[in-house]
N, CA, C and O atoms as a MOPAC input file, in Angstrom:
PM7 MOZYME 1SCF
protein

 N     99.03000 1   118.10800 1    43.37600 1
 C    100.05800 1   117.16900 1    44.08100 1
 C     99.52200 1   116.97300 1    45.38900 1
 O     99.11000 1   117.87300 1    46.12000 1
 N     99.54800 1   115.73400 1    45.65200 1
 C     98.97300 1   115.01300 1    46.78800 1
 C     99.73300 1   115.49000 1    48.11000 1
 O    100.95900 1   115.39100 1    48.14500 1
 N     98.99500 1   116.02700 1    49.24500 1
 C     99.73800 1   116.36200 1    50.55700 1
 C    100.41900 1   115.05800 1    50.94900 1
 O    100.05600 1   113.93800 1    50.59000 1
 N    101.45300 1   115.34900 1    51.73300 1
 C    102.44500 1   114.23500 1    52.21900 1
 C    101.70400 1   114.00700 1    53.35000 1
 O    101.27500 1   114.95900 1    54.00300 1
 N    101.45500 1   112.64200 1    53.73000 1
 C    100.82900 1   111.95800 1    54.75000 1
 C    101.71100 1   112.52100 1    56.27000 1
 O    102.91600 1   112.71600 1    56.11400 1
 N    101.32800 1   112.68300 1    57.19400 1
 C    101.75600 1   113.13400 1    58.46800 1
 C    101.85600 1   111.76300 1    58.84300 1
 O    100.94900 1   110.94000 1    58.72000 1
 N    103.34600 1   111.47900 1    59.45000 1
 C    103.62300 1   110.27000 1    60.19800 1
 C    103.57900 1   110.63500 1    61.48000 1
 O    104.05500 1   111.66500 1    61.95800 1
 N    102.81800 1   109.50700 1    62.21300 1
 C    102.77900 1   109.66800 1    63.71200 1
 C    103.90500 1   108.79700 1    64.63100 1
 O    104.14200 1   108.86200 1    65.83800 1
 N    104.45400 1   108.02400 1    63.65400 1
 C    105.43200 1   107.12600 1    64.67200 1
 C    105.80700 1   105.71100 1    63.68600 1
 O    105.23900 1   105.30200 1    62.67300 1
 N    106.97500 1   105.17600 1    64.41600 1
 C    107.50500 1   104.18400 1    63.81900 1
 C    107.36600 1   102.98400 1    64.98400 1
 O    107.38200 1   103.20900 1    66.19400 1
 N    107.25300 1   101.90700 1    64.48000 1
 C    107.31900 1   100.55100 1    65.29200 1
 C    108.16400 1    99.72300 1    64.70500 1
 O    108.18100 1    99.55400 1    63.48600 1
 N    108.97900 1    99.10600 1    65.56700 1
 C    109.85700 1    97.91200 1    64.81100 1
 C    109.67600 1    96.71400 1    65.73400 1
 O    109.62200 1    96.63500 1    66.96100 1
 N    109.61100 1    95.95500 1    64.92200 1
 C    108.90500 1    94.39400 1    65.46200 1
 C    109.81900 1    93.33200 1    64.87000 1
 O    110.40900 1    93.50900 1    63.80400 1
 N    109.91200 1    92.27300 1    65.56400 1
 C    110.67400 1    91.01200 1    64.75300 1
 C    109.83100 1    89.88000 1    65.13200 1
 O    109.84000 1    89.32600 1    66.23100 1
 N    108.93500 1    89.51900 1    63.89500 1
 C    108.07600 1    88.43700 1    64.01200 1
 C    108.37600 1    87.41300 1    63.30000 1
 O    109.19800 1    87.61800 1    62.40700 1
 N    107.87100 1    86.12400 1    63.44200 1
 C    108.04300 1    85.10200 1    62.59600 1
 C    107.49500 1    85.07500 1    61.39400 1
 O    106.30400 1    85.38900 1    61.40600 1
 N    108.02000 1    84.76400 1    60.17000 1
 C    107.39200 1    84.94000 1    58.99300 1
 C    105.92700 1    84.09000 1    58.79700 1
 O    105.73100 1    82.89000 1    58.98700 1
 N    105.01800 1    85.08500 1    58.37100 1
 C    103.87700 1    84.27400 1    58.10700 1
 C    102.97100 1    83.83800 1    59.19800 1
 O    101.97800 1    83.12000 1    59.08200 1
 N    103.64100 1    84.58300 1    60.68700 1
 C    102.83500 1    84.00300 1    61.92200 1
 C    102.58900 1    85.28600 1    62.91100 1
 O    102.76200 1    85.38700 1    64.12600 1
 N    102.07100 1    86.33100 1    61.83300 1
 C    101.77800 1    87.64400 1    63.01100 1
 C    100.15100 1    87.54000 1    63.40000 1
 O     99.24200 1    87.31100 1    62.60200 1
 N    100.04200 1    87.74500 1    64.68300 1
 C     98.92500 1    87.62400 1    65.21100 1
 C     98.54800 1    88.82900 1    66.31700 1
 O     99.46900 1    89.50600 1    66.77300 1
 N     97.20500 1    89.06600 1    66.71800 1
 C     97.03200 1    90.24100 1    67.44200 1
 C     97.83200 1    89.81400 1    68.91500 1
 O     98.13600 1    90.78400 1    69.61000 1
 N     98.16700 1    88.57500 1    69.40700 1
 C     98.74400 1    88.73400 1    70.64100 1
 C    100.01100 1    89.22300 1    70.65600 1
 O    100.60600 1    89.43700 1    69.59900 1
 N    100.54100 1    89.44500 1    71.80400 1
 C    101.57200 1    90.31800 1    71.98200 1
 C    102.88500 1    89.48100 1    71.29200 1
 O    102.93000 1    88.26300 1    71.11900 1
 N    103.83000 1    90.36600 1    70.98100 1
 C    104.15700 1    91.63300 1    71.06100 1
 C    103.30600 1    92.55700 1    69.96400 1
 O    103.09400 1    93.75900 1    70.12600 1
 N    102.89100 1    91.83000 1    68.90100 1
 C    102.15600 1    92.67100 1    67.82600 1
 C    100.98200 1    93.72200 1    68.20200 1
 O    100.89800 1    94.92700 1    67.96000 1
 N    100.08600 1    92.82400 1    68.89300 1
 C     98.70400 1    93.51700 1    69.36800 1
 C     99.00900 1    94.76300 1    69.94200 1
 O     98.57000 1    95.76000 1    69.36800 1
 N     99.83400 1    94.93100 1    71.20300 1
 C     99.82500 1    95.99400 1    72.10200 1
 C    100.53600 1    97.10100 1    71.49100 1
 O    100.18700 1    98.27200 1    71.64300 1
 N    101.72700 1    96.65900 1    70.66500 1
 C    102.42400 1    97.66900 1    69.94700 1
 C    101.65400 1    98.32900 1    68.76800 1
 O    101.85900 1    99.52200 1    68.54500 1
 N    100.87000 1    97.69800 1    68.07800 1
 C    100.04200 1    98.51100 1    67.08100 1
 C     98.65900 1    99.13600 1    67.63300 1
 O     98.07500 1   100.07900 1    67.09900 1
 N     98.27900 1    98.52600 1    68.66800 1
 C     96.89400 1    98.92100 1    69.52900 1
 C     97.14800 1   100.56200 1    69.94100 1
 O     96.42800 1   101.52400 1    69.67300 1
 N     98.40700 1   100.52500 1    70.67100 1
 C     98.60000 1   101.86500 1    71.14300 1
 C     98.82100 1   102.66200 1    70.24600 1
 O     98.92600 1   103.81300 1    70.67100 1
 N     98.97100 1   102.52500 1    68.89200 1
 C     99.39200 1   103.50900 1    67.89600 1
 C     97.88600 1   103.77600 1    67.20600 1
 O     97.75800 1   104.79300 1    66.52400 1
 N     96.63300 1   102.77900 1    67.39300 1
 C     95.69400 1   102.87300 1    66.44700 1
 C     95.55300 1   102.20900 1    65.46100 1
 O     94.59600 1   102.40400 1    64.71100 1
 N     96.45500 1   101.28400 1    65.23300 1
 C     96.76100 1   100.67700 1    63.91800 1
 C     95.56100 1    99.45300 1    63.95600 1
 O     95.25900 1    98.86300 1    64.99300 1
 N     95.07000 1    99.24500 1    62.89900 1
 C     93.94100 1    98.15800 1    62.59200 1
 C     95.01100 1    96.90200 1    62.64200 1
 O     95.78000 1    96.79000 1    61.68800 1
 N     95.07500 1    96.04400 1    63.62300 1
 C     95.75400 1    95.05600 1    64.00900 1
 C     95.52700 1    94.02400 1    62.95400 1
 O     96.43700 1    93.59200 1    62.24700 1
 N     94.26000 1    93.63800 1    62.86900 1
 C     93.91500 1    92.41600 1    61.61300 1
 C     94.58600 1    92.70000 1    60.29800 1
 O     95.24600 1    91.87100 1    59.67100 1
 N     94.38000 1    93.84200 1    59.96500 1
 C     94.73700 1    94.57300 1    58.58900 1
 C     96.20000 1    94.39400 1    58.43200 1
 O     96.71300 1    93.97000 1    57.39700 1
 N     96.88500 1    94.75300 1    59.55800 1
 C     98.59000 1    94.52800 1    59.50000 1
 C     98.87800 1    93.01400 1    59.29700 1
 O     99.65400 1    92.48700 1    58.49900 1
 N     98.07200 1    92.45800 1    60.20500 1
 C     98.72100 1    90.80600 1    60.37400 1
 C     98.39000 1    90.18100 1    58.99300 1
 O     99.27700 1    89.48100 1    58.50500 1
 N     97.25000 1    90.33400 1    58.30000 1
 C     96.84800 1    89.76700 1    56.98500 1
 C     98.00300 1    90.16700 1    56.15900 1
 O     98.71800 1    89.31800 1    55.62700 1
 N     98.23100 1    91.59200 1    56.02400 1
 C     99.24500 1    92.06900 1    55.03400 1
 C    100.68900 1    91.28300 1    55.20300 1
 O    101.45400 1    90.91000 1    54.31400 1
 N    100.80700 1    91.15600 1    56.58700 1
 C    102.24000 1    91.02200 1    56.68600 1
 C    102.51700 1    89.52100 1    56.51800 1
 O    103.63300 1    89.08000 1    56.24300 1
 N    101.31900 1    88.69800 1    56.72100 1
 C    101.56700 1    87.11800 1    56.50100 1
 C    101.23100 1    87.17900 1    55.15500 1
 O    102.16700 1    86.53600 1    54.67900 1
 N    100.79800 1    87.38700 1    54.56600 1
 C    100.89000 1    87.43900 1    53.10400 1
 C    102.00200 1    87.70500 1    52.34400 1
 O    102.29100 1    87.00500 1    51.37400 1
 N    102.64700 1    88.64100 1    52.68900 1
 C    103.94600 1    88.99600 1    52.42600 1
 C    105.15100 1    88.22500 1    52.68400 1
 O    106.09400 1    88.08200 1    51.90600 1
 N    105.00400 1    87.65300 1    54.07200 1
 C    106.10900 1    86.61100 1    54.42200 1
 C    105.99700 1    85.25000 1    54.39600 1
 O    106.62700 1    84.52700 1    55.16800 1
 N    105.11500 1    84.78200 1    53.42600 1
 C    104.64800 1    83.67800 1    53.46800 1
 C    105.97100 1    82.52500 1    52.92600 1
 O    105.97500 1    81.35600 1    53.31100 1
 N    106.79000 1    82.95900 1    52.20900 1
 C    107.90800 1    82.52800 1    51.81000 1
 C    109.23400 1    82.43000 1    52.93100 1
 O    110.20400 1    81.68100 1    52.81400 1
 N    108.98100 1    83.39700 1    54.02700 1
 C    109.91100 1    82.95000 1    55.02400 1
 C    109.19300 1    82.47900 1    56.38400 1
 O    109.40400 1    82.82000 1    57.54800 1
 N    108.52000 1    81.81900 1    55.97700 1
 C    107.32700 1    80.99600 1    57.04700 1
 C    108.34200 1    80.73100 1    58.44200 1
 O    109.48800 1    80.40500 1    58.13200 1
 N    108.10900 1    80.81500 1    59.71200 1
 C    108.96700 1    80.33000 1    60.66400 1
 C    110.18400 1    81.10900 1    60.89800 1
 O    110.76100 1    80.98000 1    61.97800 1
 N    110.65300 1    81.93300 1    59.96800 1
 C    112.13500 1    82.67200 1    59.93200 1
 C    111.75400 1    84.18500 1    60.97100 1
 O    110.73300 1    84.85900 1    60.83200 1
 N    112.59300 1    84.39100 1    61.74100 1
 C    112.41700 1    85.93000 1    62.61900 1
 C    112.40000 1    86.73900 1    61.41900 1
 O    113.23500 1    86.44600 1    60.56300 1
 N    111.59700 1    87.71900 1    61.18800 1
 C    111.67400 1    89.02700 1    60.09600 1
 C    111.36400 1    90.23200 1    60.83900 1
 O    110.28700 1    90.56300 1    61.33600 1
 N    112.58000 1    90.89200 1    60.83800 1
 C    112.25600 1    92.33400 1    61.32400 1
 C    111.44900 1    92.91700 1    60.20900 1
 O    111.45600 1    92.61100 1    59.01700 1
 N    110.64700 1    93.95500 1    60.93800 1
 C    109.44500 1    94.77200 1    60.19800 1
 C    109.71000 1    96.32600 1    60.68500 1
 O    109.91900 1    96.67600 1    61.84600 1
 N    109.65900 1    97.05800 1    59.67600 1
 C    109.55500 1    98.62900 1    60.43600 1
 C    108.13600 1    99.41600 1    59.74000 1
 O    107.98000 1    99.84700 1    58.59700 1
 N    107.33800 1    99.40900 1    60.73900 1
 C    105.90100 1    99.78900 1    60.13000 1
 C    105.87100 1   101.67600 1    60.58200 1
 O    106.13500 1   102.23300 1    61.64800 1
 N    105.51800 1   102.12300 1    59.50900 1
 C    105.44500 1   103.66900 1    59.61300 1
 C    104.01600 1   104.00000 1    59.75800 1
 O    103.29600 1   103.67000 1    58.81500 1
 N    103.47900 1   104.58800 1    60.76000 1
 C    102.12300 1   104.95000 1    61.17500 1
 C    101.83100 1   106.26500 1    60.96600 1
 O    102.54200 1   107.09600 1    61.53100 1
 N    100.79400 1   106.68300 1    60.16600 1
 C    100.48600 1   107.79200 1    59.88000 1
 C     99.41300 1   108.31100 1    60.66200 1
 O     98.75700 1   107.51200 1    61.33100 1
 N     99.13200 1   109.52100 1    60.68200 1
 C     98.34200 1   110.28000 1    61.62500 1
 C     96.98500 1   109.84800 1    61.34900 1
 O     96.22900 1   109.81300 1    62.32000 1
 N     96.47200 1   109.47000 1    60.07100 1
 C     95.13900 1   108.86200 1    59.76100 1
 C     95.05800 1   107.46900 1    60.18800 1
 O     94.07600 1   106.86200 1    59.76200 1
 N     95.88600 1   106.81100 1    60.94900 1
 C     95.82000 1   105.74800 1    61.47100 1
 C     96.08700 1   104.45600 1    60.33500 1
 O     95.94400 1   103.27300 1    60.64100 1
 N     96.48500 1   104.91800 1    59.02400 1
 C     97.03600 1   103.92200 1    58.19400 1
 C     98.47500 1   103.80900 1    58.26500 1
 O     99.17500 1   104.62700 1    58.86200 1
 N     98.94700 1   102.72500 1    57.61300 1
 C    100.06900 1   102.18600 1    57.72100 1
 C    100.90500 1   101.78400 1    56.63400 1
 O    100.37300 1   101.54500 1    55.55000 1
 N    102.19500 1   101.67300 1    56.78200 1
 C    103.18400 1   101.10200 1    55.69900 1
 C    103.79300 1   100.43900 1    56.19900 1
 O    103.67000 1   100.65500 1    57.40500 1
 N    104.61400 1    99.48900 1    55.97100 1
 C    105.34300 1    98.52200 1    56.39100 1
 C    106.61200 1    97.90300 1    55.48000 1
 O    106.35100 1    97.38700 1    54.39400 1
 N    107.78700 1    97.96300 1    55.89200 1
 C    108.94900 1    97.24000 1    55.36600 1
 C    109.64000 1    96.21100 1    55.84000 1
 O    110.16100 1    96.29500 1    56.95200 1
 N    109.75100 1    95.11400 1    55.09300 1
 C    110.04300 1    94.01700 1    55.69800 1
 C    111.93200 1    94.01200 1    55.23200 1
 O    112.54900 1    94.34900 1    54.22200 1
 N    112.27800 1    93.51300 1    56.40800 1
 C    113.79800 1    93.18200 1    56.25300 1
 C    114.24200 1    91.60200 1    56.12000 1
 O    113.45900 1    90.65500 1    56.18500 1
 N    115.52600 1    91.52500 1    55.93900 1
 C    115.74900 1    90.11700 1    55.79400 1
 C    116.05000 1    89.69900 1    57.12500 1
 O    116.41700 1    90.51600 1    57.97000 1
 N    115.90600 1    88.34400 1    57.39900 1
 C    116.01600 1    87.67700 1    59.03900 1
 C    117.25200 1    88.13600 1    59.23300 1
 O    117.97700 1    88.55400 1    58.33000 1
 N    117.60500 1    88.06500 1    60.65600 1
 C    118.89600 1    88.60600 1    61.12200 1
 C    120.20800 1    87.76600 1    60.87500 1
 O    120.17400 1    86.53900 1    60.96900 1
 N    121.34900 1    88.43800 1    60.56200 1
 C    122.36900 1    87.40200 1    60.43900 1
 C    122.89200 1    86.35600 1    61.19100 1
 O    123.65600 1    85.49400 1    60.75600 1
 N    122.39900 1    86.45900 1    62.51200 1
 C    122.84300 1    85.53000 1    63.52200 1
 C    121.91300 1    84.24400 1    63.05400 1
 O    122.43400 1    83.14900 1    62.84400 1
 N    120.47400 1    84.47400 1    62.90800 1
 C    119.60600 1    83.40700 1    62.45100 1
 C    120.10400 1    82.43100 1    61.20000 1
 O    119.95500 1    81.21000 1    61.22800 1
 N    120.78600 1    83.23700 1    59.97600 1
 C    121.15700 1    82.45300 1    59.29100 1
 C    122.71800 1    81.82200 1    59.62100 1
 O    123.05400 1    80.70600 1    59.22500 1
 N    123.44600 1    82.55400 1    60.26500 1
 C    124.56800 1    81.67800 1    60.69100 1
 C    124.46400 1    80.47600 1    61.49700 1
 O    125.15700 1    79.46000 1    61.43900 1
 N    123.35700 1    80.79000 1    62.36200 1
 C    122.99600 1    79.55400 1    63.31900 1
 C    122.63300 1    78.50900 1    62.30700 1
 O    123.14300 1    77.40800 1    62.51500 1
 N    121.78900 1    78.63000 1    61.15900 1
 C    120.91300 1    77.76500 1    60.43800 1
 C    122.23100 1    76.90800 1    59.83700 1
 O    122.28800 1    75.68000 1    59.90300 1
 N    123.28200 1    77.74600 1    59.24000 1
 C    124.56800 1    77.21200 1    58.49700 1
 C    125.16800 1    76.23600 1    59.38800 1
 O    125.44300 1    75.08800 1    59.03900 1
 N    125.39800 1    76.79100 1    60.73600 1
 C    126.04000 1    75.84000 1    61.56600 1
 C    125.19200 1    74.72300 1    62.07000 1
 O    125.66300 1    73.70200 1    62.57100 1
 N    123.91200 1    74.96200 1    61.91300 1
 C    122.97400 1    73.53200 1    62.65100 1
 C    122.87700 1    73.57900 1    63.91700 1
 O    122.84200 1    72.55500 1    64.59800 1
 N    122.81300 1    74.93800 1    64.47800 1
 C    122.82900 1    75.20500 1    65.79300 1
 C    121.69900 1    75.93000 1    66.30600 1
 O    121.16000 1    76.82500 1    65.65600 1
 N    121.33900 1    75.59000 1    67.40000 1
 C    120.28100 1    76.26000 1    68.50700 1
 C    120.46100 1    77.45600 1    68.80600 1
 O    119.61400 1    78.34000 1    68.67400 1
 N    121.95200 1    77.64300 1    69.38100 1
 C    122.09500 1    79.18600 1    69.79700 1
 C    123.69400 1    78.91500 1    69.88100 1
 O    124.27300 1    77.83100 1    69.81000 1
 N    124.29400 1    80.34200 1    70.07000 1
 C    125.67800 1    80.49400 1    69.65200 1
 C    126.43200 1    80.25200 1    71.10700 1
 O    125.79000 1    80.07000 1    72.14200 1
 N    127.56200 1    80.26800 1    71.06500 1
 C    128.52100 1    80.10600 1    72.30200 1
 C    128.12600 1    80.95700 1    73.45300 1
 O    127.65200 1    82.08000 1    73.28100 1
 N    128.34100 1    80.36400 1    74.78300 1
 C    127.85100 1    81.07300 1    75.90300 1
 C    129.17900 1    81.71900 1    76.13700 1
 O    129.12700 1    82.76600 1    76.78300 1
 N    130.41100 1    81.29500 1    75.72700 1
 C    131.44800 1    82.33900 1    75.76400 1
 C    132.13900 1    82.39200 1    74.81800 1
 O    133.09100 1    81.61800 1    74.71100 1
 N    131.81200 1    83.44400 1    73.74400 1
 C    132.33400 1    83.62700 1    72.55900 1
 C    133.55500 1    83.91900 1    72.74700 1
 O    133.76200 1    84.29900 1    73.89900 1
 N    134.58600 1    83.89500 1    71.99100 1
 C    135.80900 1    84.30300 1    72.21800 1
 C    136.73500 1    83.42100 1    72.84200 1
 O    137.94500 1    83.55600 1    72.65900 1
 N    136.14200 1    82.31200 1    73.74400 1
 C    136.80700 1    81.47400 1    74.45200 1
 C    136.60300 1    80.17600 1    73.92000 1
 O    137.54700 1    79.42000 1    73.69100 1
 N    135.02800 1    79.78400 1    73.64400 1
 C    134.62300 1    78.63200 1    73.37500 1
 C    134.12100 1    78.91800 1    71.89700 1
 O    133.27300 1    79.79300 1    71.71800 1
 N    134.66100 1    78.15100 1    70.78300 1
 C    134.29400 1    77.98700 1    69.54700 1
 C    133.50100 1    76.80600 1    69.55600 1
 O    133.99800 1    75.70500 1    69.79600 1
 N    132.07200 1    77.00800 1    69.26100 1
 C    131.15800 1    75.85800 1    69.50000 1
 C    130.89000 1    75.24500 1    67.79600 1
 O    130.42200 1    74.12300 1    67.60500 1
 N    131.19600 1    75.99600 1    66.88400 1
 C    131.04700 1    75.44100 1    65.51100 1
 C    131.90600 1    76.12200 1    64.57300 1
 O    132.75500 1    76.90400 1    65.00200 1
 N    131.75500 1    75.87700 1    63.16000 1
 C    132.29000 1    76.84200 1    62.22800 1
 C    131.64800 1    76.61900 1    60.72500 1
 O    131.22500 1    75.53700 1    60.31800 1
 N    131.65700 1    77.53200 1    60.17500 1
 C    130.87400 1    77.53400 1    58.81000 1
 C    131.95500 1    77.85500 1    57.88400 1
 O    133.02800 1    78.34800 1    58.23100 1
 N    131.60500 1    77.53400 1    56.61900 1
 C    132.63200 1    77.78400 1    55.54600 1
 C    132.73800 1    79.30900 1    55.20500 1
 O    132.01100 1    80.22300 1    55.59400 1
 N    133.79300 1    79.34900 1    54.40600 1
 C    133.62700 1    80.93000 1    53.88900 1
 C    132.66800 1    81.12200 1    52.94100 1
 O    132.03600 1    82.17500 1    52.85400 1
 N    132.47700 1    79.98000 1    52.06800 1
 C    131.39400 1    79.90800 1    50.99400 1
 C    129.85600 1    80.01600 1    51.79800 1
 O    128.90800 1    80.59400 1    51.26500 1
 N    129.77500 1    79.44600 1    52.99800 1
 C    128.45800 1    79.75100 1    53.59100 1
 C    128.18400 1    81.23200 1    54.36000 1
 O    127.08500 1    81.73800 1    54.58900 1
 N    129.45700 1    81.74300 1    54.67100 1
 C    129.43700 1    83.07300 1    54.83900 1
 C    129.07500 1    84.04200 1    53.65100 1
 O    128.46800 1    85.11300 1    53.69300 1
 N    129.67700 1    83.29500 1    52.46600 1
 C    129.27700 1    84.66900 1    51.39700 1
 C    127.75800 1    84.40700 1    50.92900 1
 O    127.05200 1    85.29700 1    50.45500 1
 N    127.39400 1    83.24300 1    51.09700 1
 C    125.92700 1    83.06100 1    50.89800 1
 C    125.08900 1    83.74800 1    51.60300 1
 O    124.12200 1    84.29400 1    51.07000 1
 N    125.33500 1    83.82500 1    52.91200 1
 C    124.65100 1    84.70000 1    53.93000 1
 C    124.42900 1    86.24900 1    53.69900 1
 O    123.43700 1    86.97500 1    53.76900 1
 N    125.92200 1    86.47900 1    53.35700 1
 C    126.10900 1    87.94800 1    53.09300 1
 C    125.36000 1    88.45700 1    51.67700 1
 O    125.06800 1    89.62900 1    51.43700 1
 N    125.12000 1    87.32200 1    50.80600 1
 C    124.31600 1    87.69300 1    49.45200 1
 C    122.66500 1    87.95700 1    49.80500 1
 O    121.83600 1    88.71600 1    49.30400 1
 N    122.59800 1    86.97000 1    50.90200 1
 C    121.05600 1    87.26400 1    51.14700 1
 C    120.70700 1    88.55600 1    52.15400 1
 O    119.59800 1    89.06300 1    52.32700 1
 N    121.85100 1    88.89900 1    52.70500 1
 C    121.57800 1    90.17200 1    53.57300 1
 C    122.26500 1    91.61100 1    52.88600 1
 O    122.44700 1    92.73400 1    53.35700 1
 N    122.46700 1    91.17700 1    51.92900 1
 C    123.13800 1    92.46000 1    51.28700 1
 C    122.53500 1    93.68200 1    51.36100 1
 O    123.08300 1    94.72600 1    51.71200 1
 N    121.15200 1    93.50900 1    50.95200 1
 C    120.28500 1    94.86500 1    51.11100 1
 C    120.44300 1    95.46900 1    52.35900 1
 O    120.71100 1    96.66800 1    52.43000 1
 N    120.30500 1    94.77300 1    53.34700 1
 C    120.36500 1    95.34900 1    54.57600 1
 C    121.57800 1    95.82900 1    55.35800 1
 O    121.50500 1    96.58000 1    56.33100 1
 N    122.94000 1    95.22300 1    54.74200 1
 C    124.02400 1    95.47200 1    55.35700 1
 C    124.64800 1    96.96600 1    54.89700 1
 O    124.27100 1    97.59500 1    53.90900 1
 N    125.61600 1    97.35700 1    55.77900 1
 C    126.08500 1    98.72500 1    55.15000 1
 C    127.40600 1    98.20600 1    54.80700 1
 O    128.38300 1    98.14500 1    55.55400 1
 N    127.30200 1    97.75900 1    53.32600 1
 C    128.77100 1    97.25100 1    52.70000 1
 C    128.55100 1    97.70000 1    51.25800 1
 O    127.43400 1    97.66800 1    50.74100 1
 N    129.83600 1    98.19200 1    50.51500 1
 C    129.75100 1    98.38200 1    49.39600 1
 C    129.82400 1    97.22400 1    48.42300 1
 O    129.15700 1    97.24400 1    47.38800 1
 N    130.62900 1    96.21100 1    48.73600 1
 C    130.41100 1    94.99900 1    48.00300 1
 C    130.41400 1    93.79200 1    48.73700 1
 O    130.09500 1    93.84700 1    49.92500 1
 N    130.74900 1    92.62100 1    48.18200 1
 C    130.37500 1    91.33700 1    48.89700 1
 C    131.36000 1    91.21500 1    49.69000 1
 O    131.05600 1    90.90200 1    50.84100 1
 N    132.74700 1    91.39700 1    49.39800 1
 C    133.74000 1    91.29400 1    50.29400 1
 C    133.68700 1    92.03000 1    51.76600 1
 O    134.13100 1    91.63400 1    52.84300 1
 N    133.04500 1    93.14100 1    51.45800 1
 C    132.85600 1    93.72600 1    52.92200 1
 C    131.87200 1    92.91700 1    53.52600 1
 O    132.08800 1    92.62600 1    54.70200 1
 N    130.69500 1    92.42100 1    52.92800 1
 C    129.49100 1    91.93700 1    53.48200 1
 C    130.18000 1    90.39900 1    54.16900 1
 O    129.94200 1    89.82200 1    55.23000 1
 N    130.84900 1    90.16800 1    53.35500 1
 C    131.46900 1    88.65400 1    54.01700 1
 C    132.00700 1    89.00600 1    55.48800 1
 O    131.60000 1    88.45000 1    56.50800 1
 N    133.03700 1    90.06700 1    55.44300 1
 C    133.53800 1    90.41500 1    56.63400 1
 C    132.73000 1    90.88400 1    57.70500 1
 O    133.19400 1    90.80900 1    58.84300 1
 N    131.50800 1    91.39100 1    57.50900 1
 C    130.45100 1    91.62500 1    58.66700 1
 C    130.23600 1    90.30400 1    59.18100 1
 O    130.46500 1    89.91000 1    60.32500 1
 N    129.66800 1    89.52400 1    57.99900 1
 C    128.98400 1    88.24400 1    58.56800 1
 C    130.02800 1    87.53800 1    59.30500 1
 O    129.69800 1    86.91900 1    60.31700 1
 N    131.11200 1    87.55000 1    58.96600 1
 C    132.19200 1    86.53800 1    59.74400 1
 C    132.66400 1    87.40800 1    60.95700 1
 O    133.37600 1    86.81900 1    61.77000 1
 N    132.39300 1    88.63900 1    61.18300 1
 C    132.54500 1    89.24700 1    62.54400 1
 C    131.21100 1    88.67600 1    63.47800 1
 O    131.21200 1    88.32400 1    64.65800 1
 N    130.16300 1    88.71900 1    62.56900 1
 C    128.94100 1    88.38600 1    63.51200 1
 C    129.07000 1    86.77000 1    64.13500 1
 O    128.70600 1    86.30500 1    65.21500 1
 N    129.70700 1    86.19000 1    63.04000 1
 C    129.70600 1    84.57300 1    63.51600 1
 C    130.70500 1    84.39200 1    64.54200 1
 O    130.57100 1    83.48800 1    65.36600 1
 N    131.86200 1    85.30800 1    64.56600 1
 C    132.93800 1    85.30200 1    65.61500 1
 C    132.26200 1    85.67500 1    66.99700 1
 O    132.38700 1    84.96700 1    67.99600 1
 N    131.61900 1    86.71500 1    66.96700 1
 C    130.71400 1    87.19600 1    68.35700 1
 C    130.02000 1    86.04300 1    68.79100 1
 O    129.68200 1    85.99400 1    69.97300 1
 N    129.72000 1    84.99100 1    67.93600 1
 C    128.68700 1    83.92000 1    68.62000 1
 C    129.33100 1    82.70300 1    68.77200 1
 O    128.73900 1    81.64400 1    68.98000 1
 N    130.74900 1    82.85600 1    68.65300 1
 C    131.79900 1    81.76200 1    68.97300 1
 C    131.59600 1    80.82300 1    68.02800 1
 O    131.46600 1    79.63800 1    68.33500 1
 N    131.54700 1    81.25700 1    66.77000 1
 C    131.56000 1    80.35400 1    65.48800 1
 C    132.40700 1    80.93000 1    64.73300 1
 O    132.46200 1    82.13300 1    64.47800 1
 N    133.34500 1    79.77400 1    64.21300 1
 C    134.56600 1    79.98200 1    63.14200 1
 C    134.35500 1    80.10100 1    61.76900 1
 O    133.65500 1    79.28500 1    61.17100 1
 N    134.87600 1    81.00900 1    61.23300 1
 C    134.82500 1    81.02700 1    59.57800 1
 C    135.99900 1    80.42300 1    59.00500 1
 O    137.04300 1    81.07000 1    59.09700 1
 N    136.02900 1    79.10700 1    58.32800 1
 C    136.96600 1    78.41900 1    57.99000 1
 C    137.08200 1    78.86500 1    56.40200 1
 O    136.11700 1    78.95800 1    55.64300 1
 N    138.48200 1    79.12700 1    56.05100 1
 C    138.76700 1    79.50200 1    54.64100 1
 C    138.41400 1    78.25500 1    53.70600 1
 O    138.57100 1    78.33400 1    52.48700 1

């Protein structure tokens, strides 16, 4: 049985899909851990071609031997909500100013995309989480 690799650390970054490059924030974050930056960028860009231009959270596990693994998560809920509402940003005063609205169906679609990363048992709970995120951005979810 192979010995378990010793982990030297974790790095969490958010990089646009298919656009990882050695420039900050990627280069410095990986460089200080001794990870091969170009190797990571190539692997990340290959895996995220389908998410081109969308912000993709990635969790990198760095091992003592400078090797690494990474897990790609789905883009943040706020990104999908802004996309559905066709907005550049949420309200400057959420709670007071409602800047847009999305339909319950759109909230459901977002919840389905995010289901793996949400702490929800079923779709109904996931929709509530997404609706809460939308409200905190000043975006109303209409029935």
